[in-house]
Each structure stands twice: as C-alpha cells, then as structure tokens.
C-alpha angles and dihedrals in degrees: 000000000000127000106271137197117262118236104177140004129197119195121197120194108229100232133131095301095050091042093053092046097050104030097079143279091242087087109090118214134020115047098318096112095077123117098188146054113242117234138193127293092204114127093228090055094048092046091050094050092045089055092046093054096035096240137117117270086227092060113138099190119080114258108236114234138179118224115207130185140169130325095017106296122143138186134181121250143149145228108231116201097178124044140134088270127012135336109274148180106246133196134192109289096216094050096044127215118339109281093239091063095048132091123255132183097239113022121181139159086271092061129072089230122079106174115085119225146101107276096188104079119125097187121083094224093052092046091049090050091059089064091049092052096058096094094047089052091057096250097124113196116338124215128193116219132198115190125193116200120214099245098041112087103190107017133099122193111216129210139157127217136183128226116217096355124174118263090266090066098040089118089071098040114145085228088078092071122079118275091250091061092044087055090054091052091050089059092061129082141158090282098039105034103170136071128163141172143183117235125208096217127156148126124066122327117244108248123199093250092051092046089053092049092049090050091052092048092047091051097045132073091201105072096168090056092051092048093047089057094053120102118238096257092052092044094053093043089052090052091053091048096048090050093053112012112200121252128185127008129336131194133203111209091195091067127073113214099342089063101120128099119190118207120225132197117261115259111263093245091054093046090054092049102041096114094048092045092051091051091054093043096048091050091050097043112031116211123260111240111256102189115092097223091054092044091056089063095053124106113263134203110233092214091050091047091054092047090052091049089054089050091054090050088052091048091242106138108171125117105179118220088232091067101033106110120167090264091048089053089055092046093048092048091050092053092042092047092051092056096042097045091047088051089059097040092253090291132118106258091218110031100026092232111157102180101118096216088064097048127098131183096229120200115228094204099037122250089245095052104059126014093188095070102034093119098037109123091207086061089062140075126190105237136168118243100263097049091041088059093045090050091048092052096044095247089117119045132185120213124216091262088054094254111151116230127187118214098218093188089062093044088056124178098331098123095188092054092046089053091051095050102035097081090063100048108116094006123122126253113247108263114246122236097243121350117049119207106267113244091225090058092049089049091052091049092052090048092051094053096038115118114261114255 
C-alpha cells in the first residue's frame, strides 16, 4: 500500500479509562467489561466525525469501521453516535480490543503491541497494578492513535506511542510522529483524555529518492545532466511529485512506528524552474498510458503476465508505480482483462456487445488513482469502447446498486452521443459471474468525476 495523505488523527491518553477498556474483559469487576473507547459529546466533534464518515450526526445506527494495524492485521469495529453514555469507538466483544492497543510482556518494533505489561490477570487489583508499573518498566506515558487516511472512507489505522520512554523503547518514542500530532498528545491528560484534528493533506508524498533528486537539482546548475543520470523509477517519481507536490502529513500503513512522512516546500530554485524541469523529465521518461483501452494495445511480457495472474489468484492486487514500466502496464492490463472479461462472460455489461475487439476491462478506480488495487477483478467492469470512454469521462455513472445513470450535463449538446447513451439511463449493469463491483470502488469513481465545487 502506498504512502497516503492523512485526513484526521485522534489521540487517546492511556490512563485508567483506556487501560480498563483495552486490557481485557476477563477481569471481573471495576470497569474492565468495556469493549469500547469513550469519545467526546461535543457538537464540533460529532459534526466533524459525521462529515468524515459521510453520515448524519443524528444517526442512530453504528457506523461500521475497519481497524487496521501493522503489519497488515484488521478487525471490525464501529463508531457509535448514540448510546446510553457517550459516543464511542467499539470493537468486537468476543475478540477484545485491537491487538495494537493491548499490553504484551515483551513489546518491540517487530510486534504489533507497544505497551509493556502482563495481559493475563483476572483480578482487578493485579490488572490495575499493570498500569501503575508502566513508568518503572521504562514505557513513559503511552498514547493510543487512530489515523484516518484521505481516500479511505471507513477505515482507521491504529498505533500506540510512548512519551519520554527509556532508551529500550526508543523505537516507539512519540518524537517519531510529526510535531502537529505531538501537540495533540500534549493537550491530553488523565482528566481530559482526547484530542483530535483534521489535516489538509494532499498531493504526492515525498519519497527518499525524490528528496535526493531534488537536492541534486537544487545544488546543480546543470539540470539536464542531473536528470540524464536518474534511473527511470526515480525520474517518473520525480515527475509525479513535481506535478502535485505533497502538502501536510502522510502515513505509510506498511510501517510500524516509523510510518510518518512530513511534506516540505519545494526549494525556491526548483519552484521557479518547475515547468522547464517537467519538460526535460517528460522527454527523458515518457509517461505510461493510464487509460485501459490504450493499455490493452501495449506490448506485454508473457512471464510478467503469468506472474500477475498468479497475484490475482493469491488476491494480491498491487502494482507499485516504482515497477510500472510501459511493458509492465501492458502485462498487468492483460492479466487484469483476462480476469475481468471472464467475470462478465466476455460481454459488455451495459450494451451486451460480445465482439472481442470492442471490449475493454475498465478499471472502476482508475489505474492512476490507487496502485494497491490495480489487479483486483472487483475493481473492473467489462465494457465496450463507447461506454468505457463515457465511464472514464464521468458521462456514465454506476450507482452502488449497479443502476446506470447518465450525467446529461456532461454529455452536453451532442445529440448523437445522447442517442447512444439514453437507452441505458436507469438500467441495471449486468451482474458478473463471481466478483461484484465493490460499492466503495464505485463511490470513489463517482467522487473522482464529480464536478468541483
């Protein structure tokens, strides 16, 4: 999964309430029967969360969430607006608190857990004592974090960090997180355990190889020579960054505590030369085609195609930008198209056309938008060329229930095009044989083509 922009961070002070909630329900008595972290009743907090998860703040039903933590563990949960007490983040009672927020006897940067302690006690006094022993174990003050990334609608990434730990716990030091998040943690205490903030993050994250290339360009008066010496992966990554420089905070779910990437402004010399640099870079490193119809005409490597087919069988769908050459794009599309077209019986799911020269395996979330799902067959629909183009441009939309909707404003005054698309407005997409389009992918597609406010 790629480094992604951060949209929201919640920090929870690990005091008595958080300890009782996450330690385990096996302790009888006290507050150890909880299966949730209590949150704020403040209107501004509830309005903010409602907007984040695209629901009404007056919602009565729990909002389903997925919790994810390093290395790639997940658990189901929910945000509960209405309860007998406060709003809260809930987890499955039988499974207990997410592993990342629990104690363990020997935490390290190679374990999901961060907080040291014996999680097996049944007696209240013994369980309470584990909280009291944290400082003597060198753990300092723990904090629980929940991080929402900008392009993930119902997922929170969970971590734990320690303020002022001993050297043995430096791998989890709160100093590893950006200053903005440290400031949130500083606002919390035993009596005011929560702090949260929205973050206006976006663009492309700054990778080490791009940072190094920018440093070389900034130090050199011979930009063409520096660019000529770059390898293809770095050159194309630099193009992507210069087109959309990152701003705000970024987070890498594949990392444990060292998961944060802080954006930085471009050096003034680079800012003044962006257009000229892009011209040189794009001539040196031609772009990989993004459209599916064009990608199906590209040369493919048979060995790569077979490797991608095996990936699909293993439900591993990522094709990293760092490896996506023009030939790789063709190979990936060939493997993806085989799976998608078979899923729809080699027939356009809208027009019914079966002539293979007119069929395209069309990505729902575009190839360019998310490298982690590029091979996912449920992120594809078999379409014929005309409706593939209309889908790509947002003139044809697909609702979560697979109803087809035509955006007549985008179609405009082209009467012939209107006549071609009108028969499908309000109809249902043909159901695939195995893997249905995921609603979250359809939602992301509609958001991508929605008119700017």
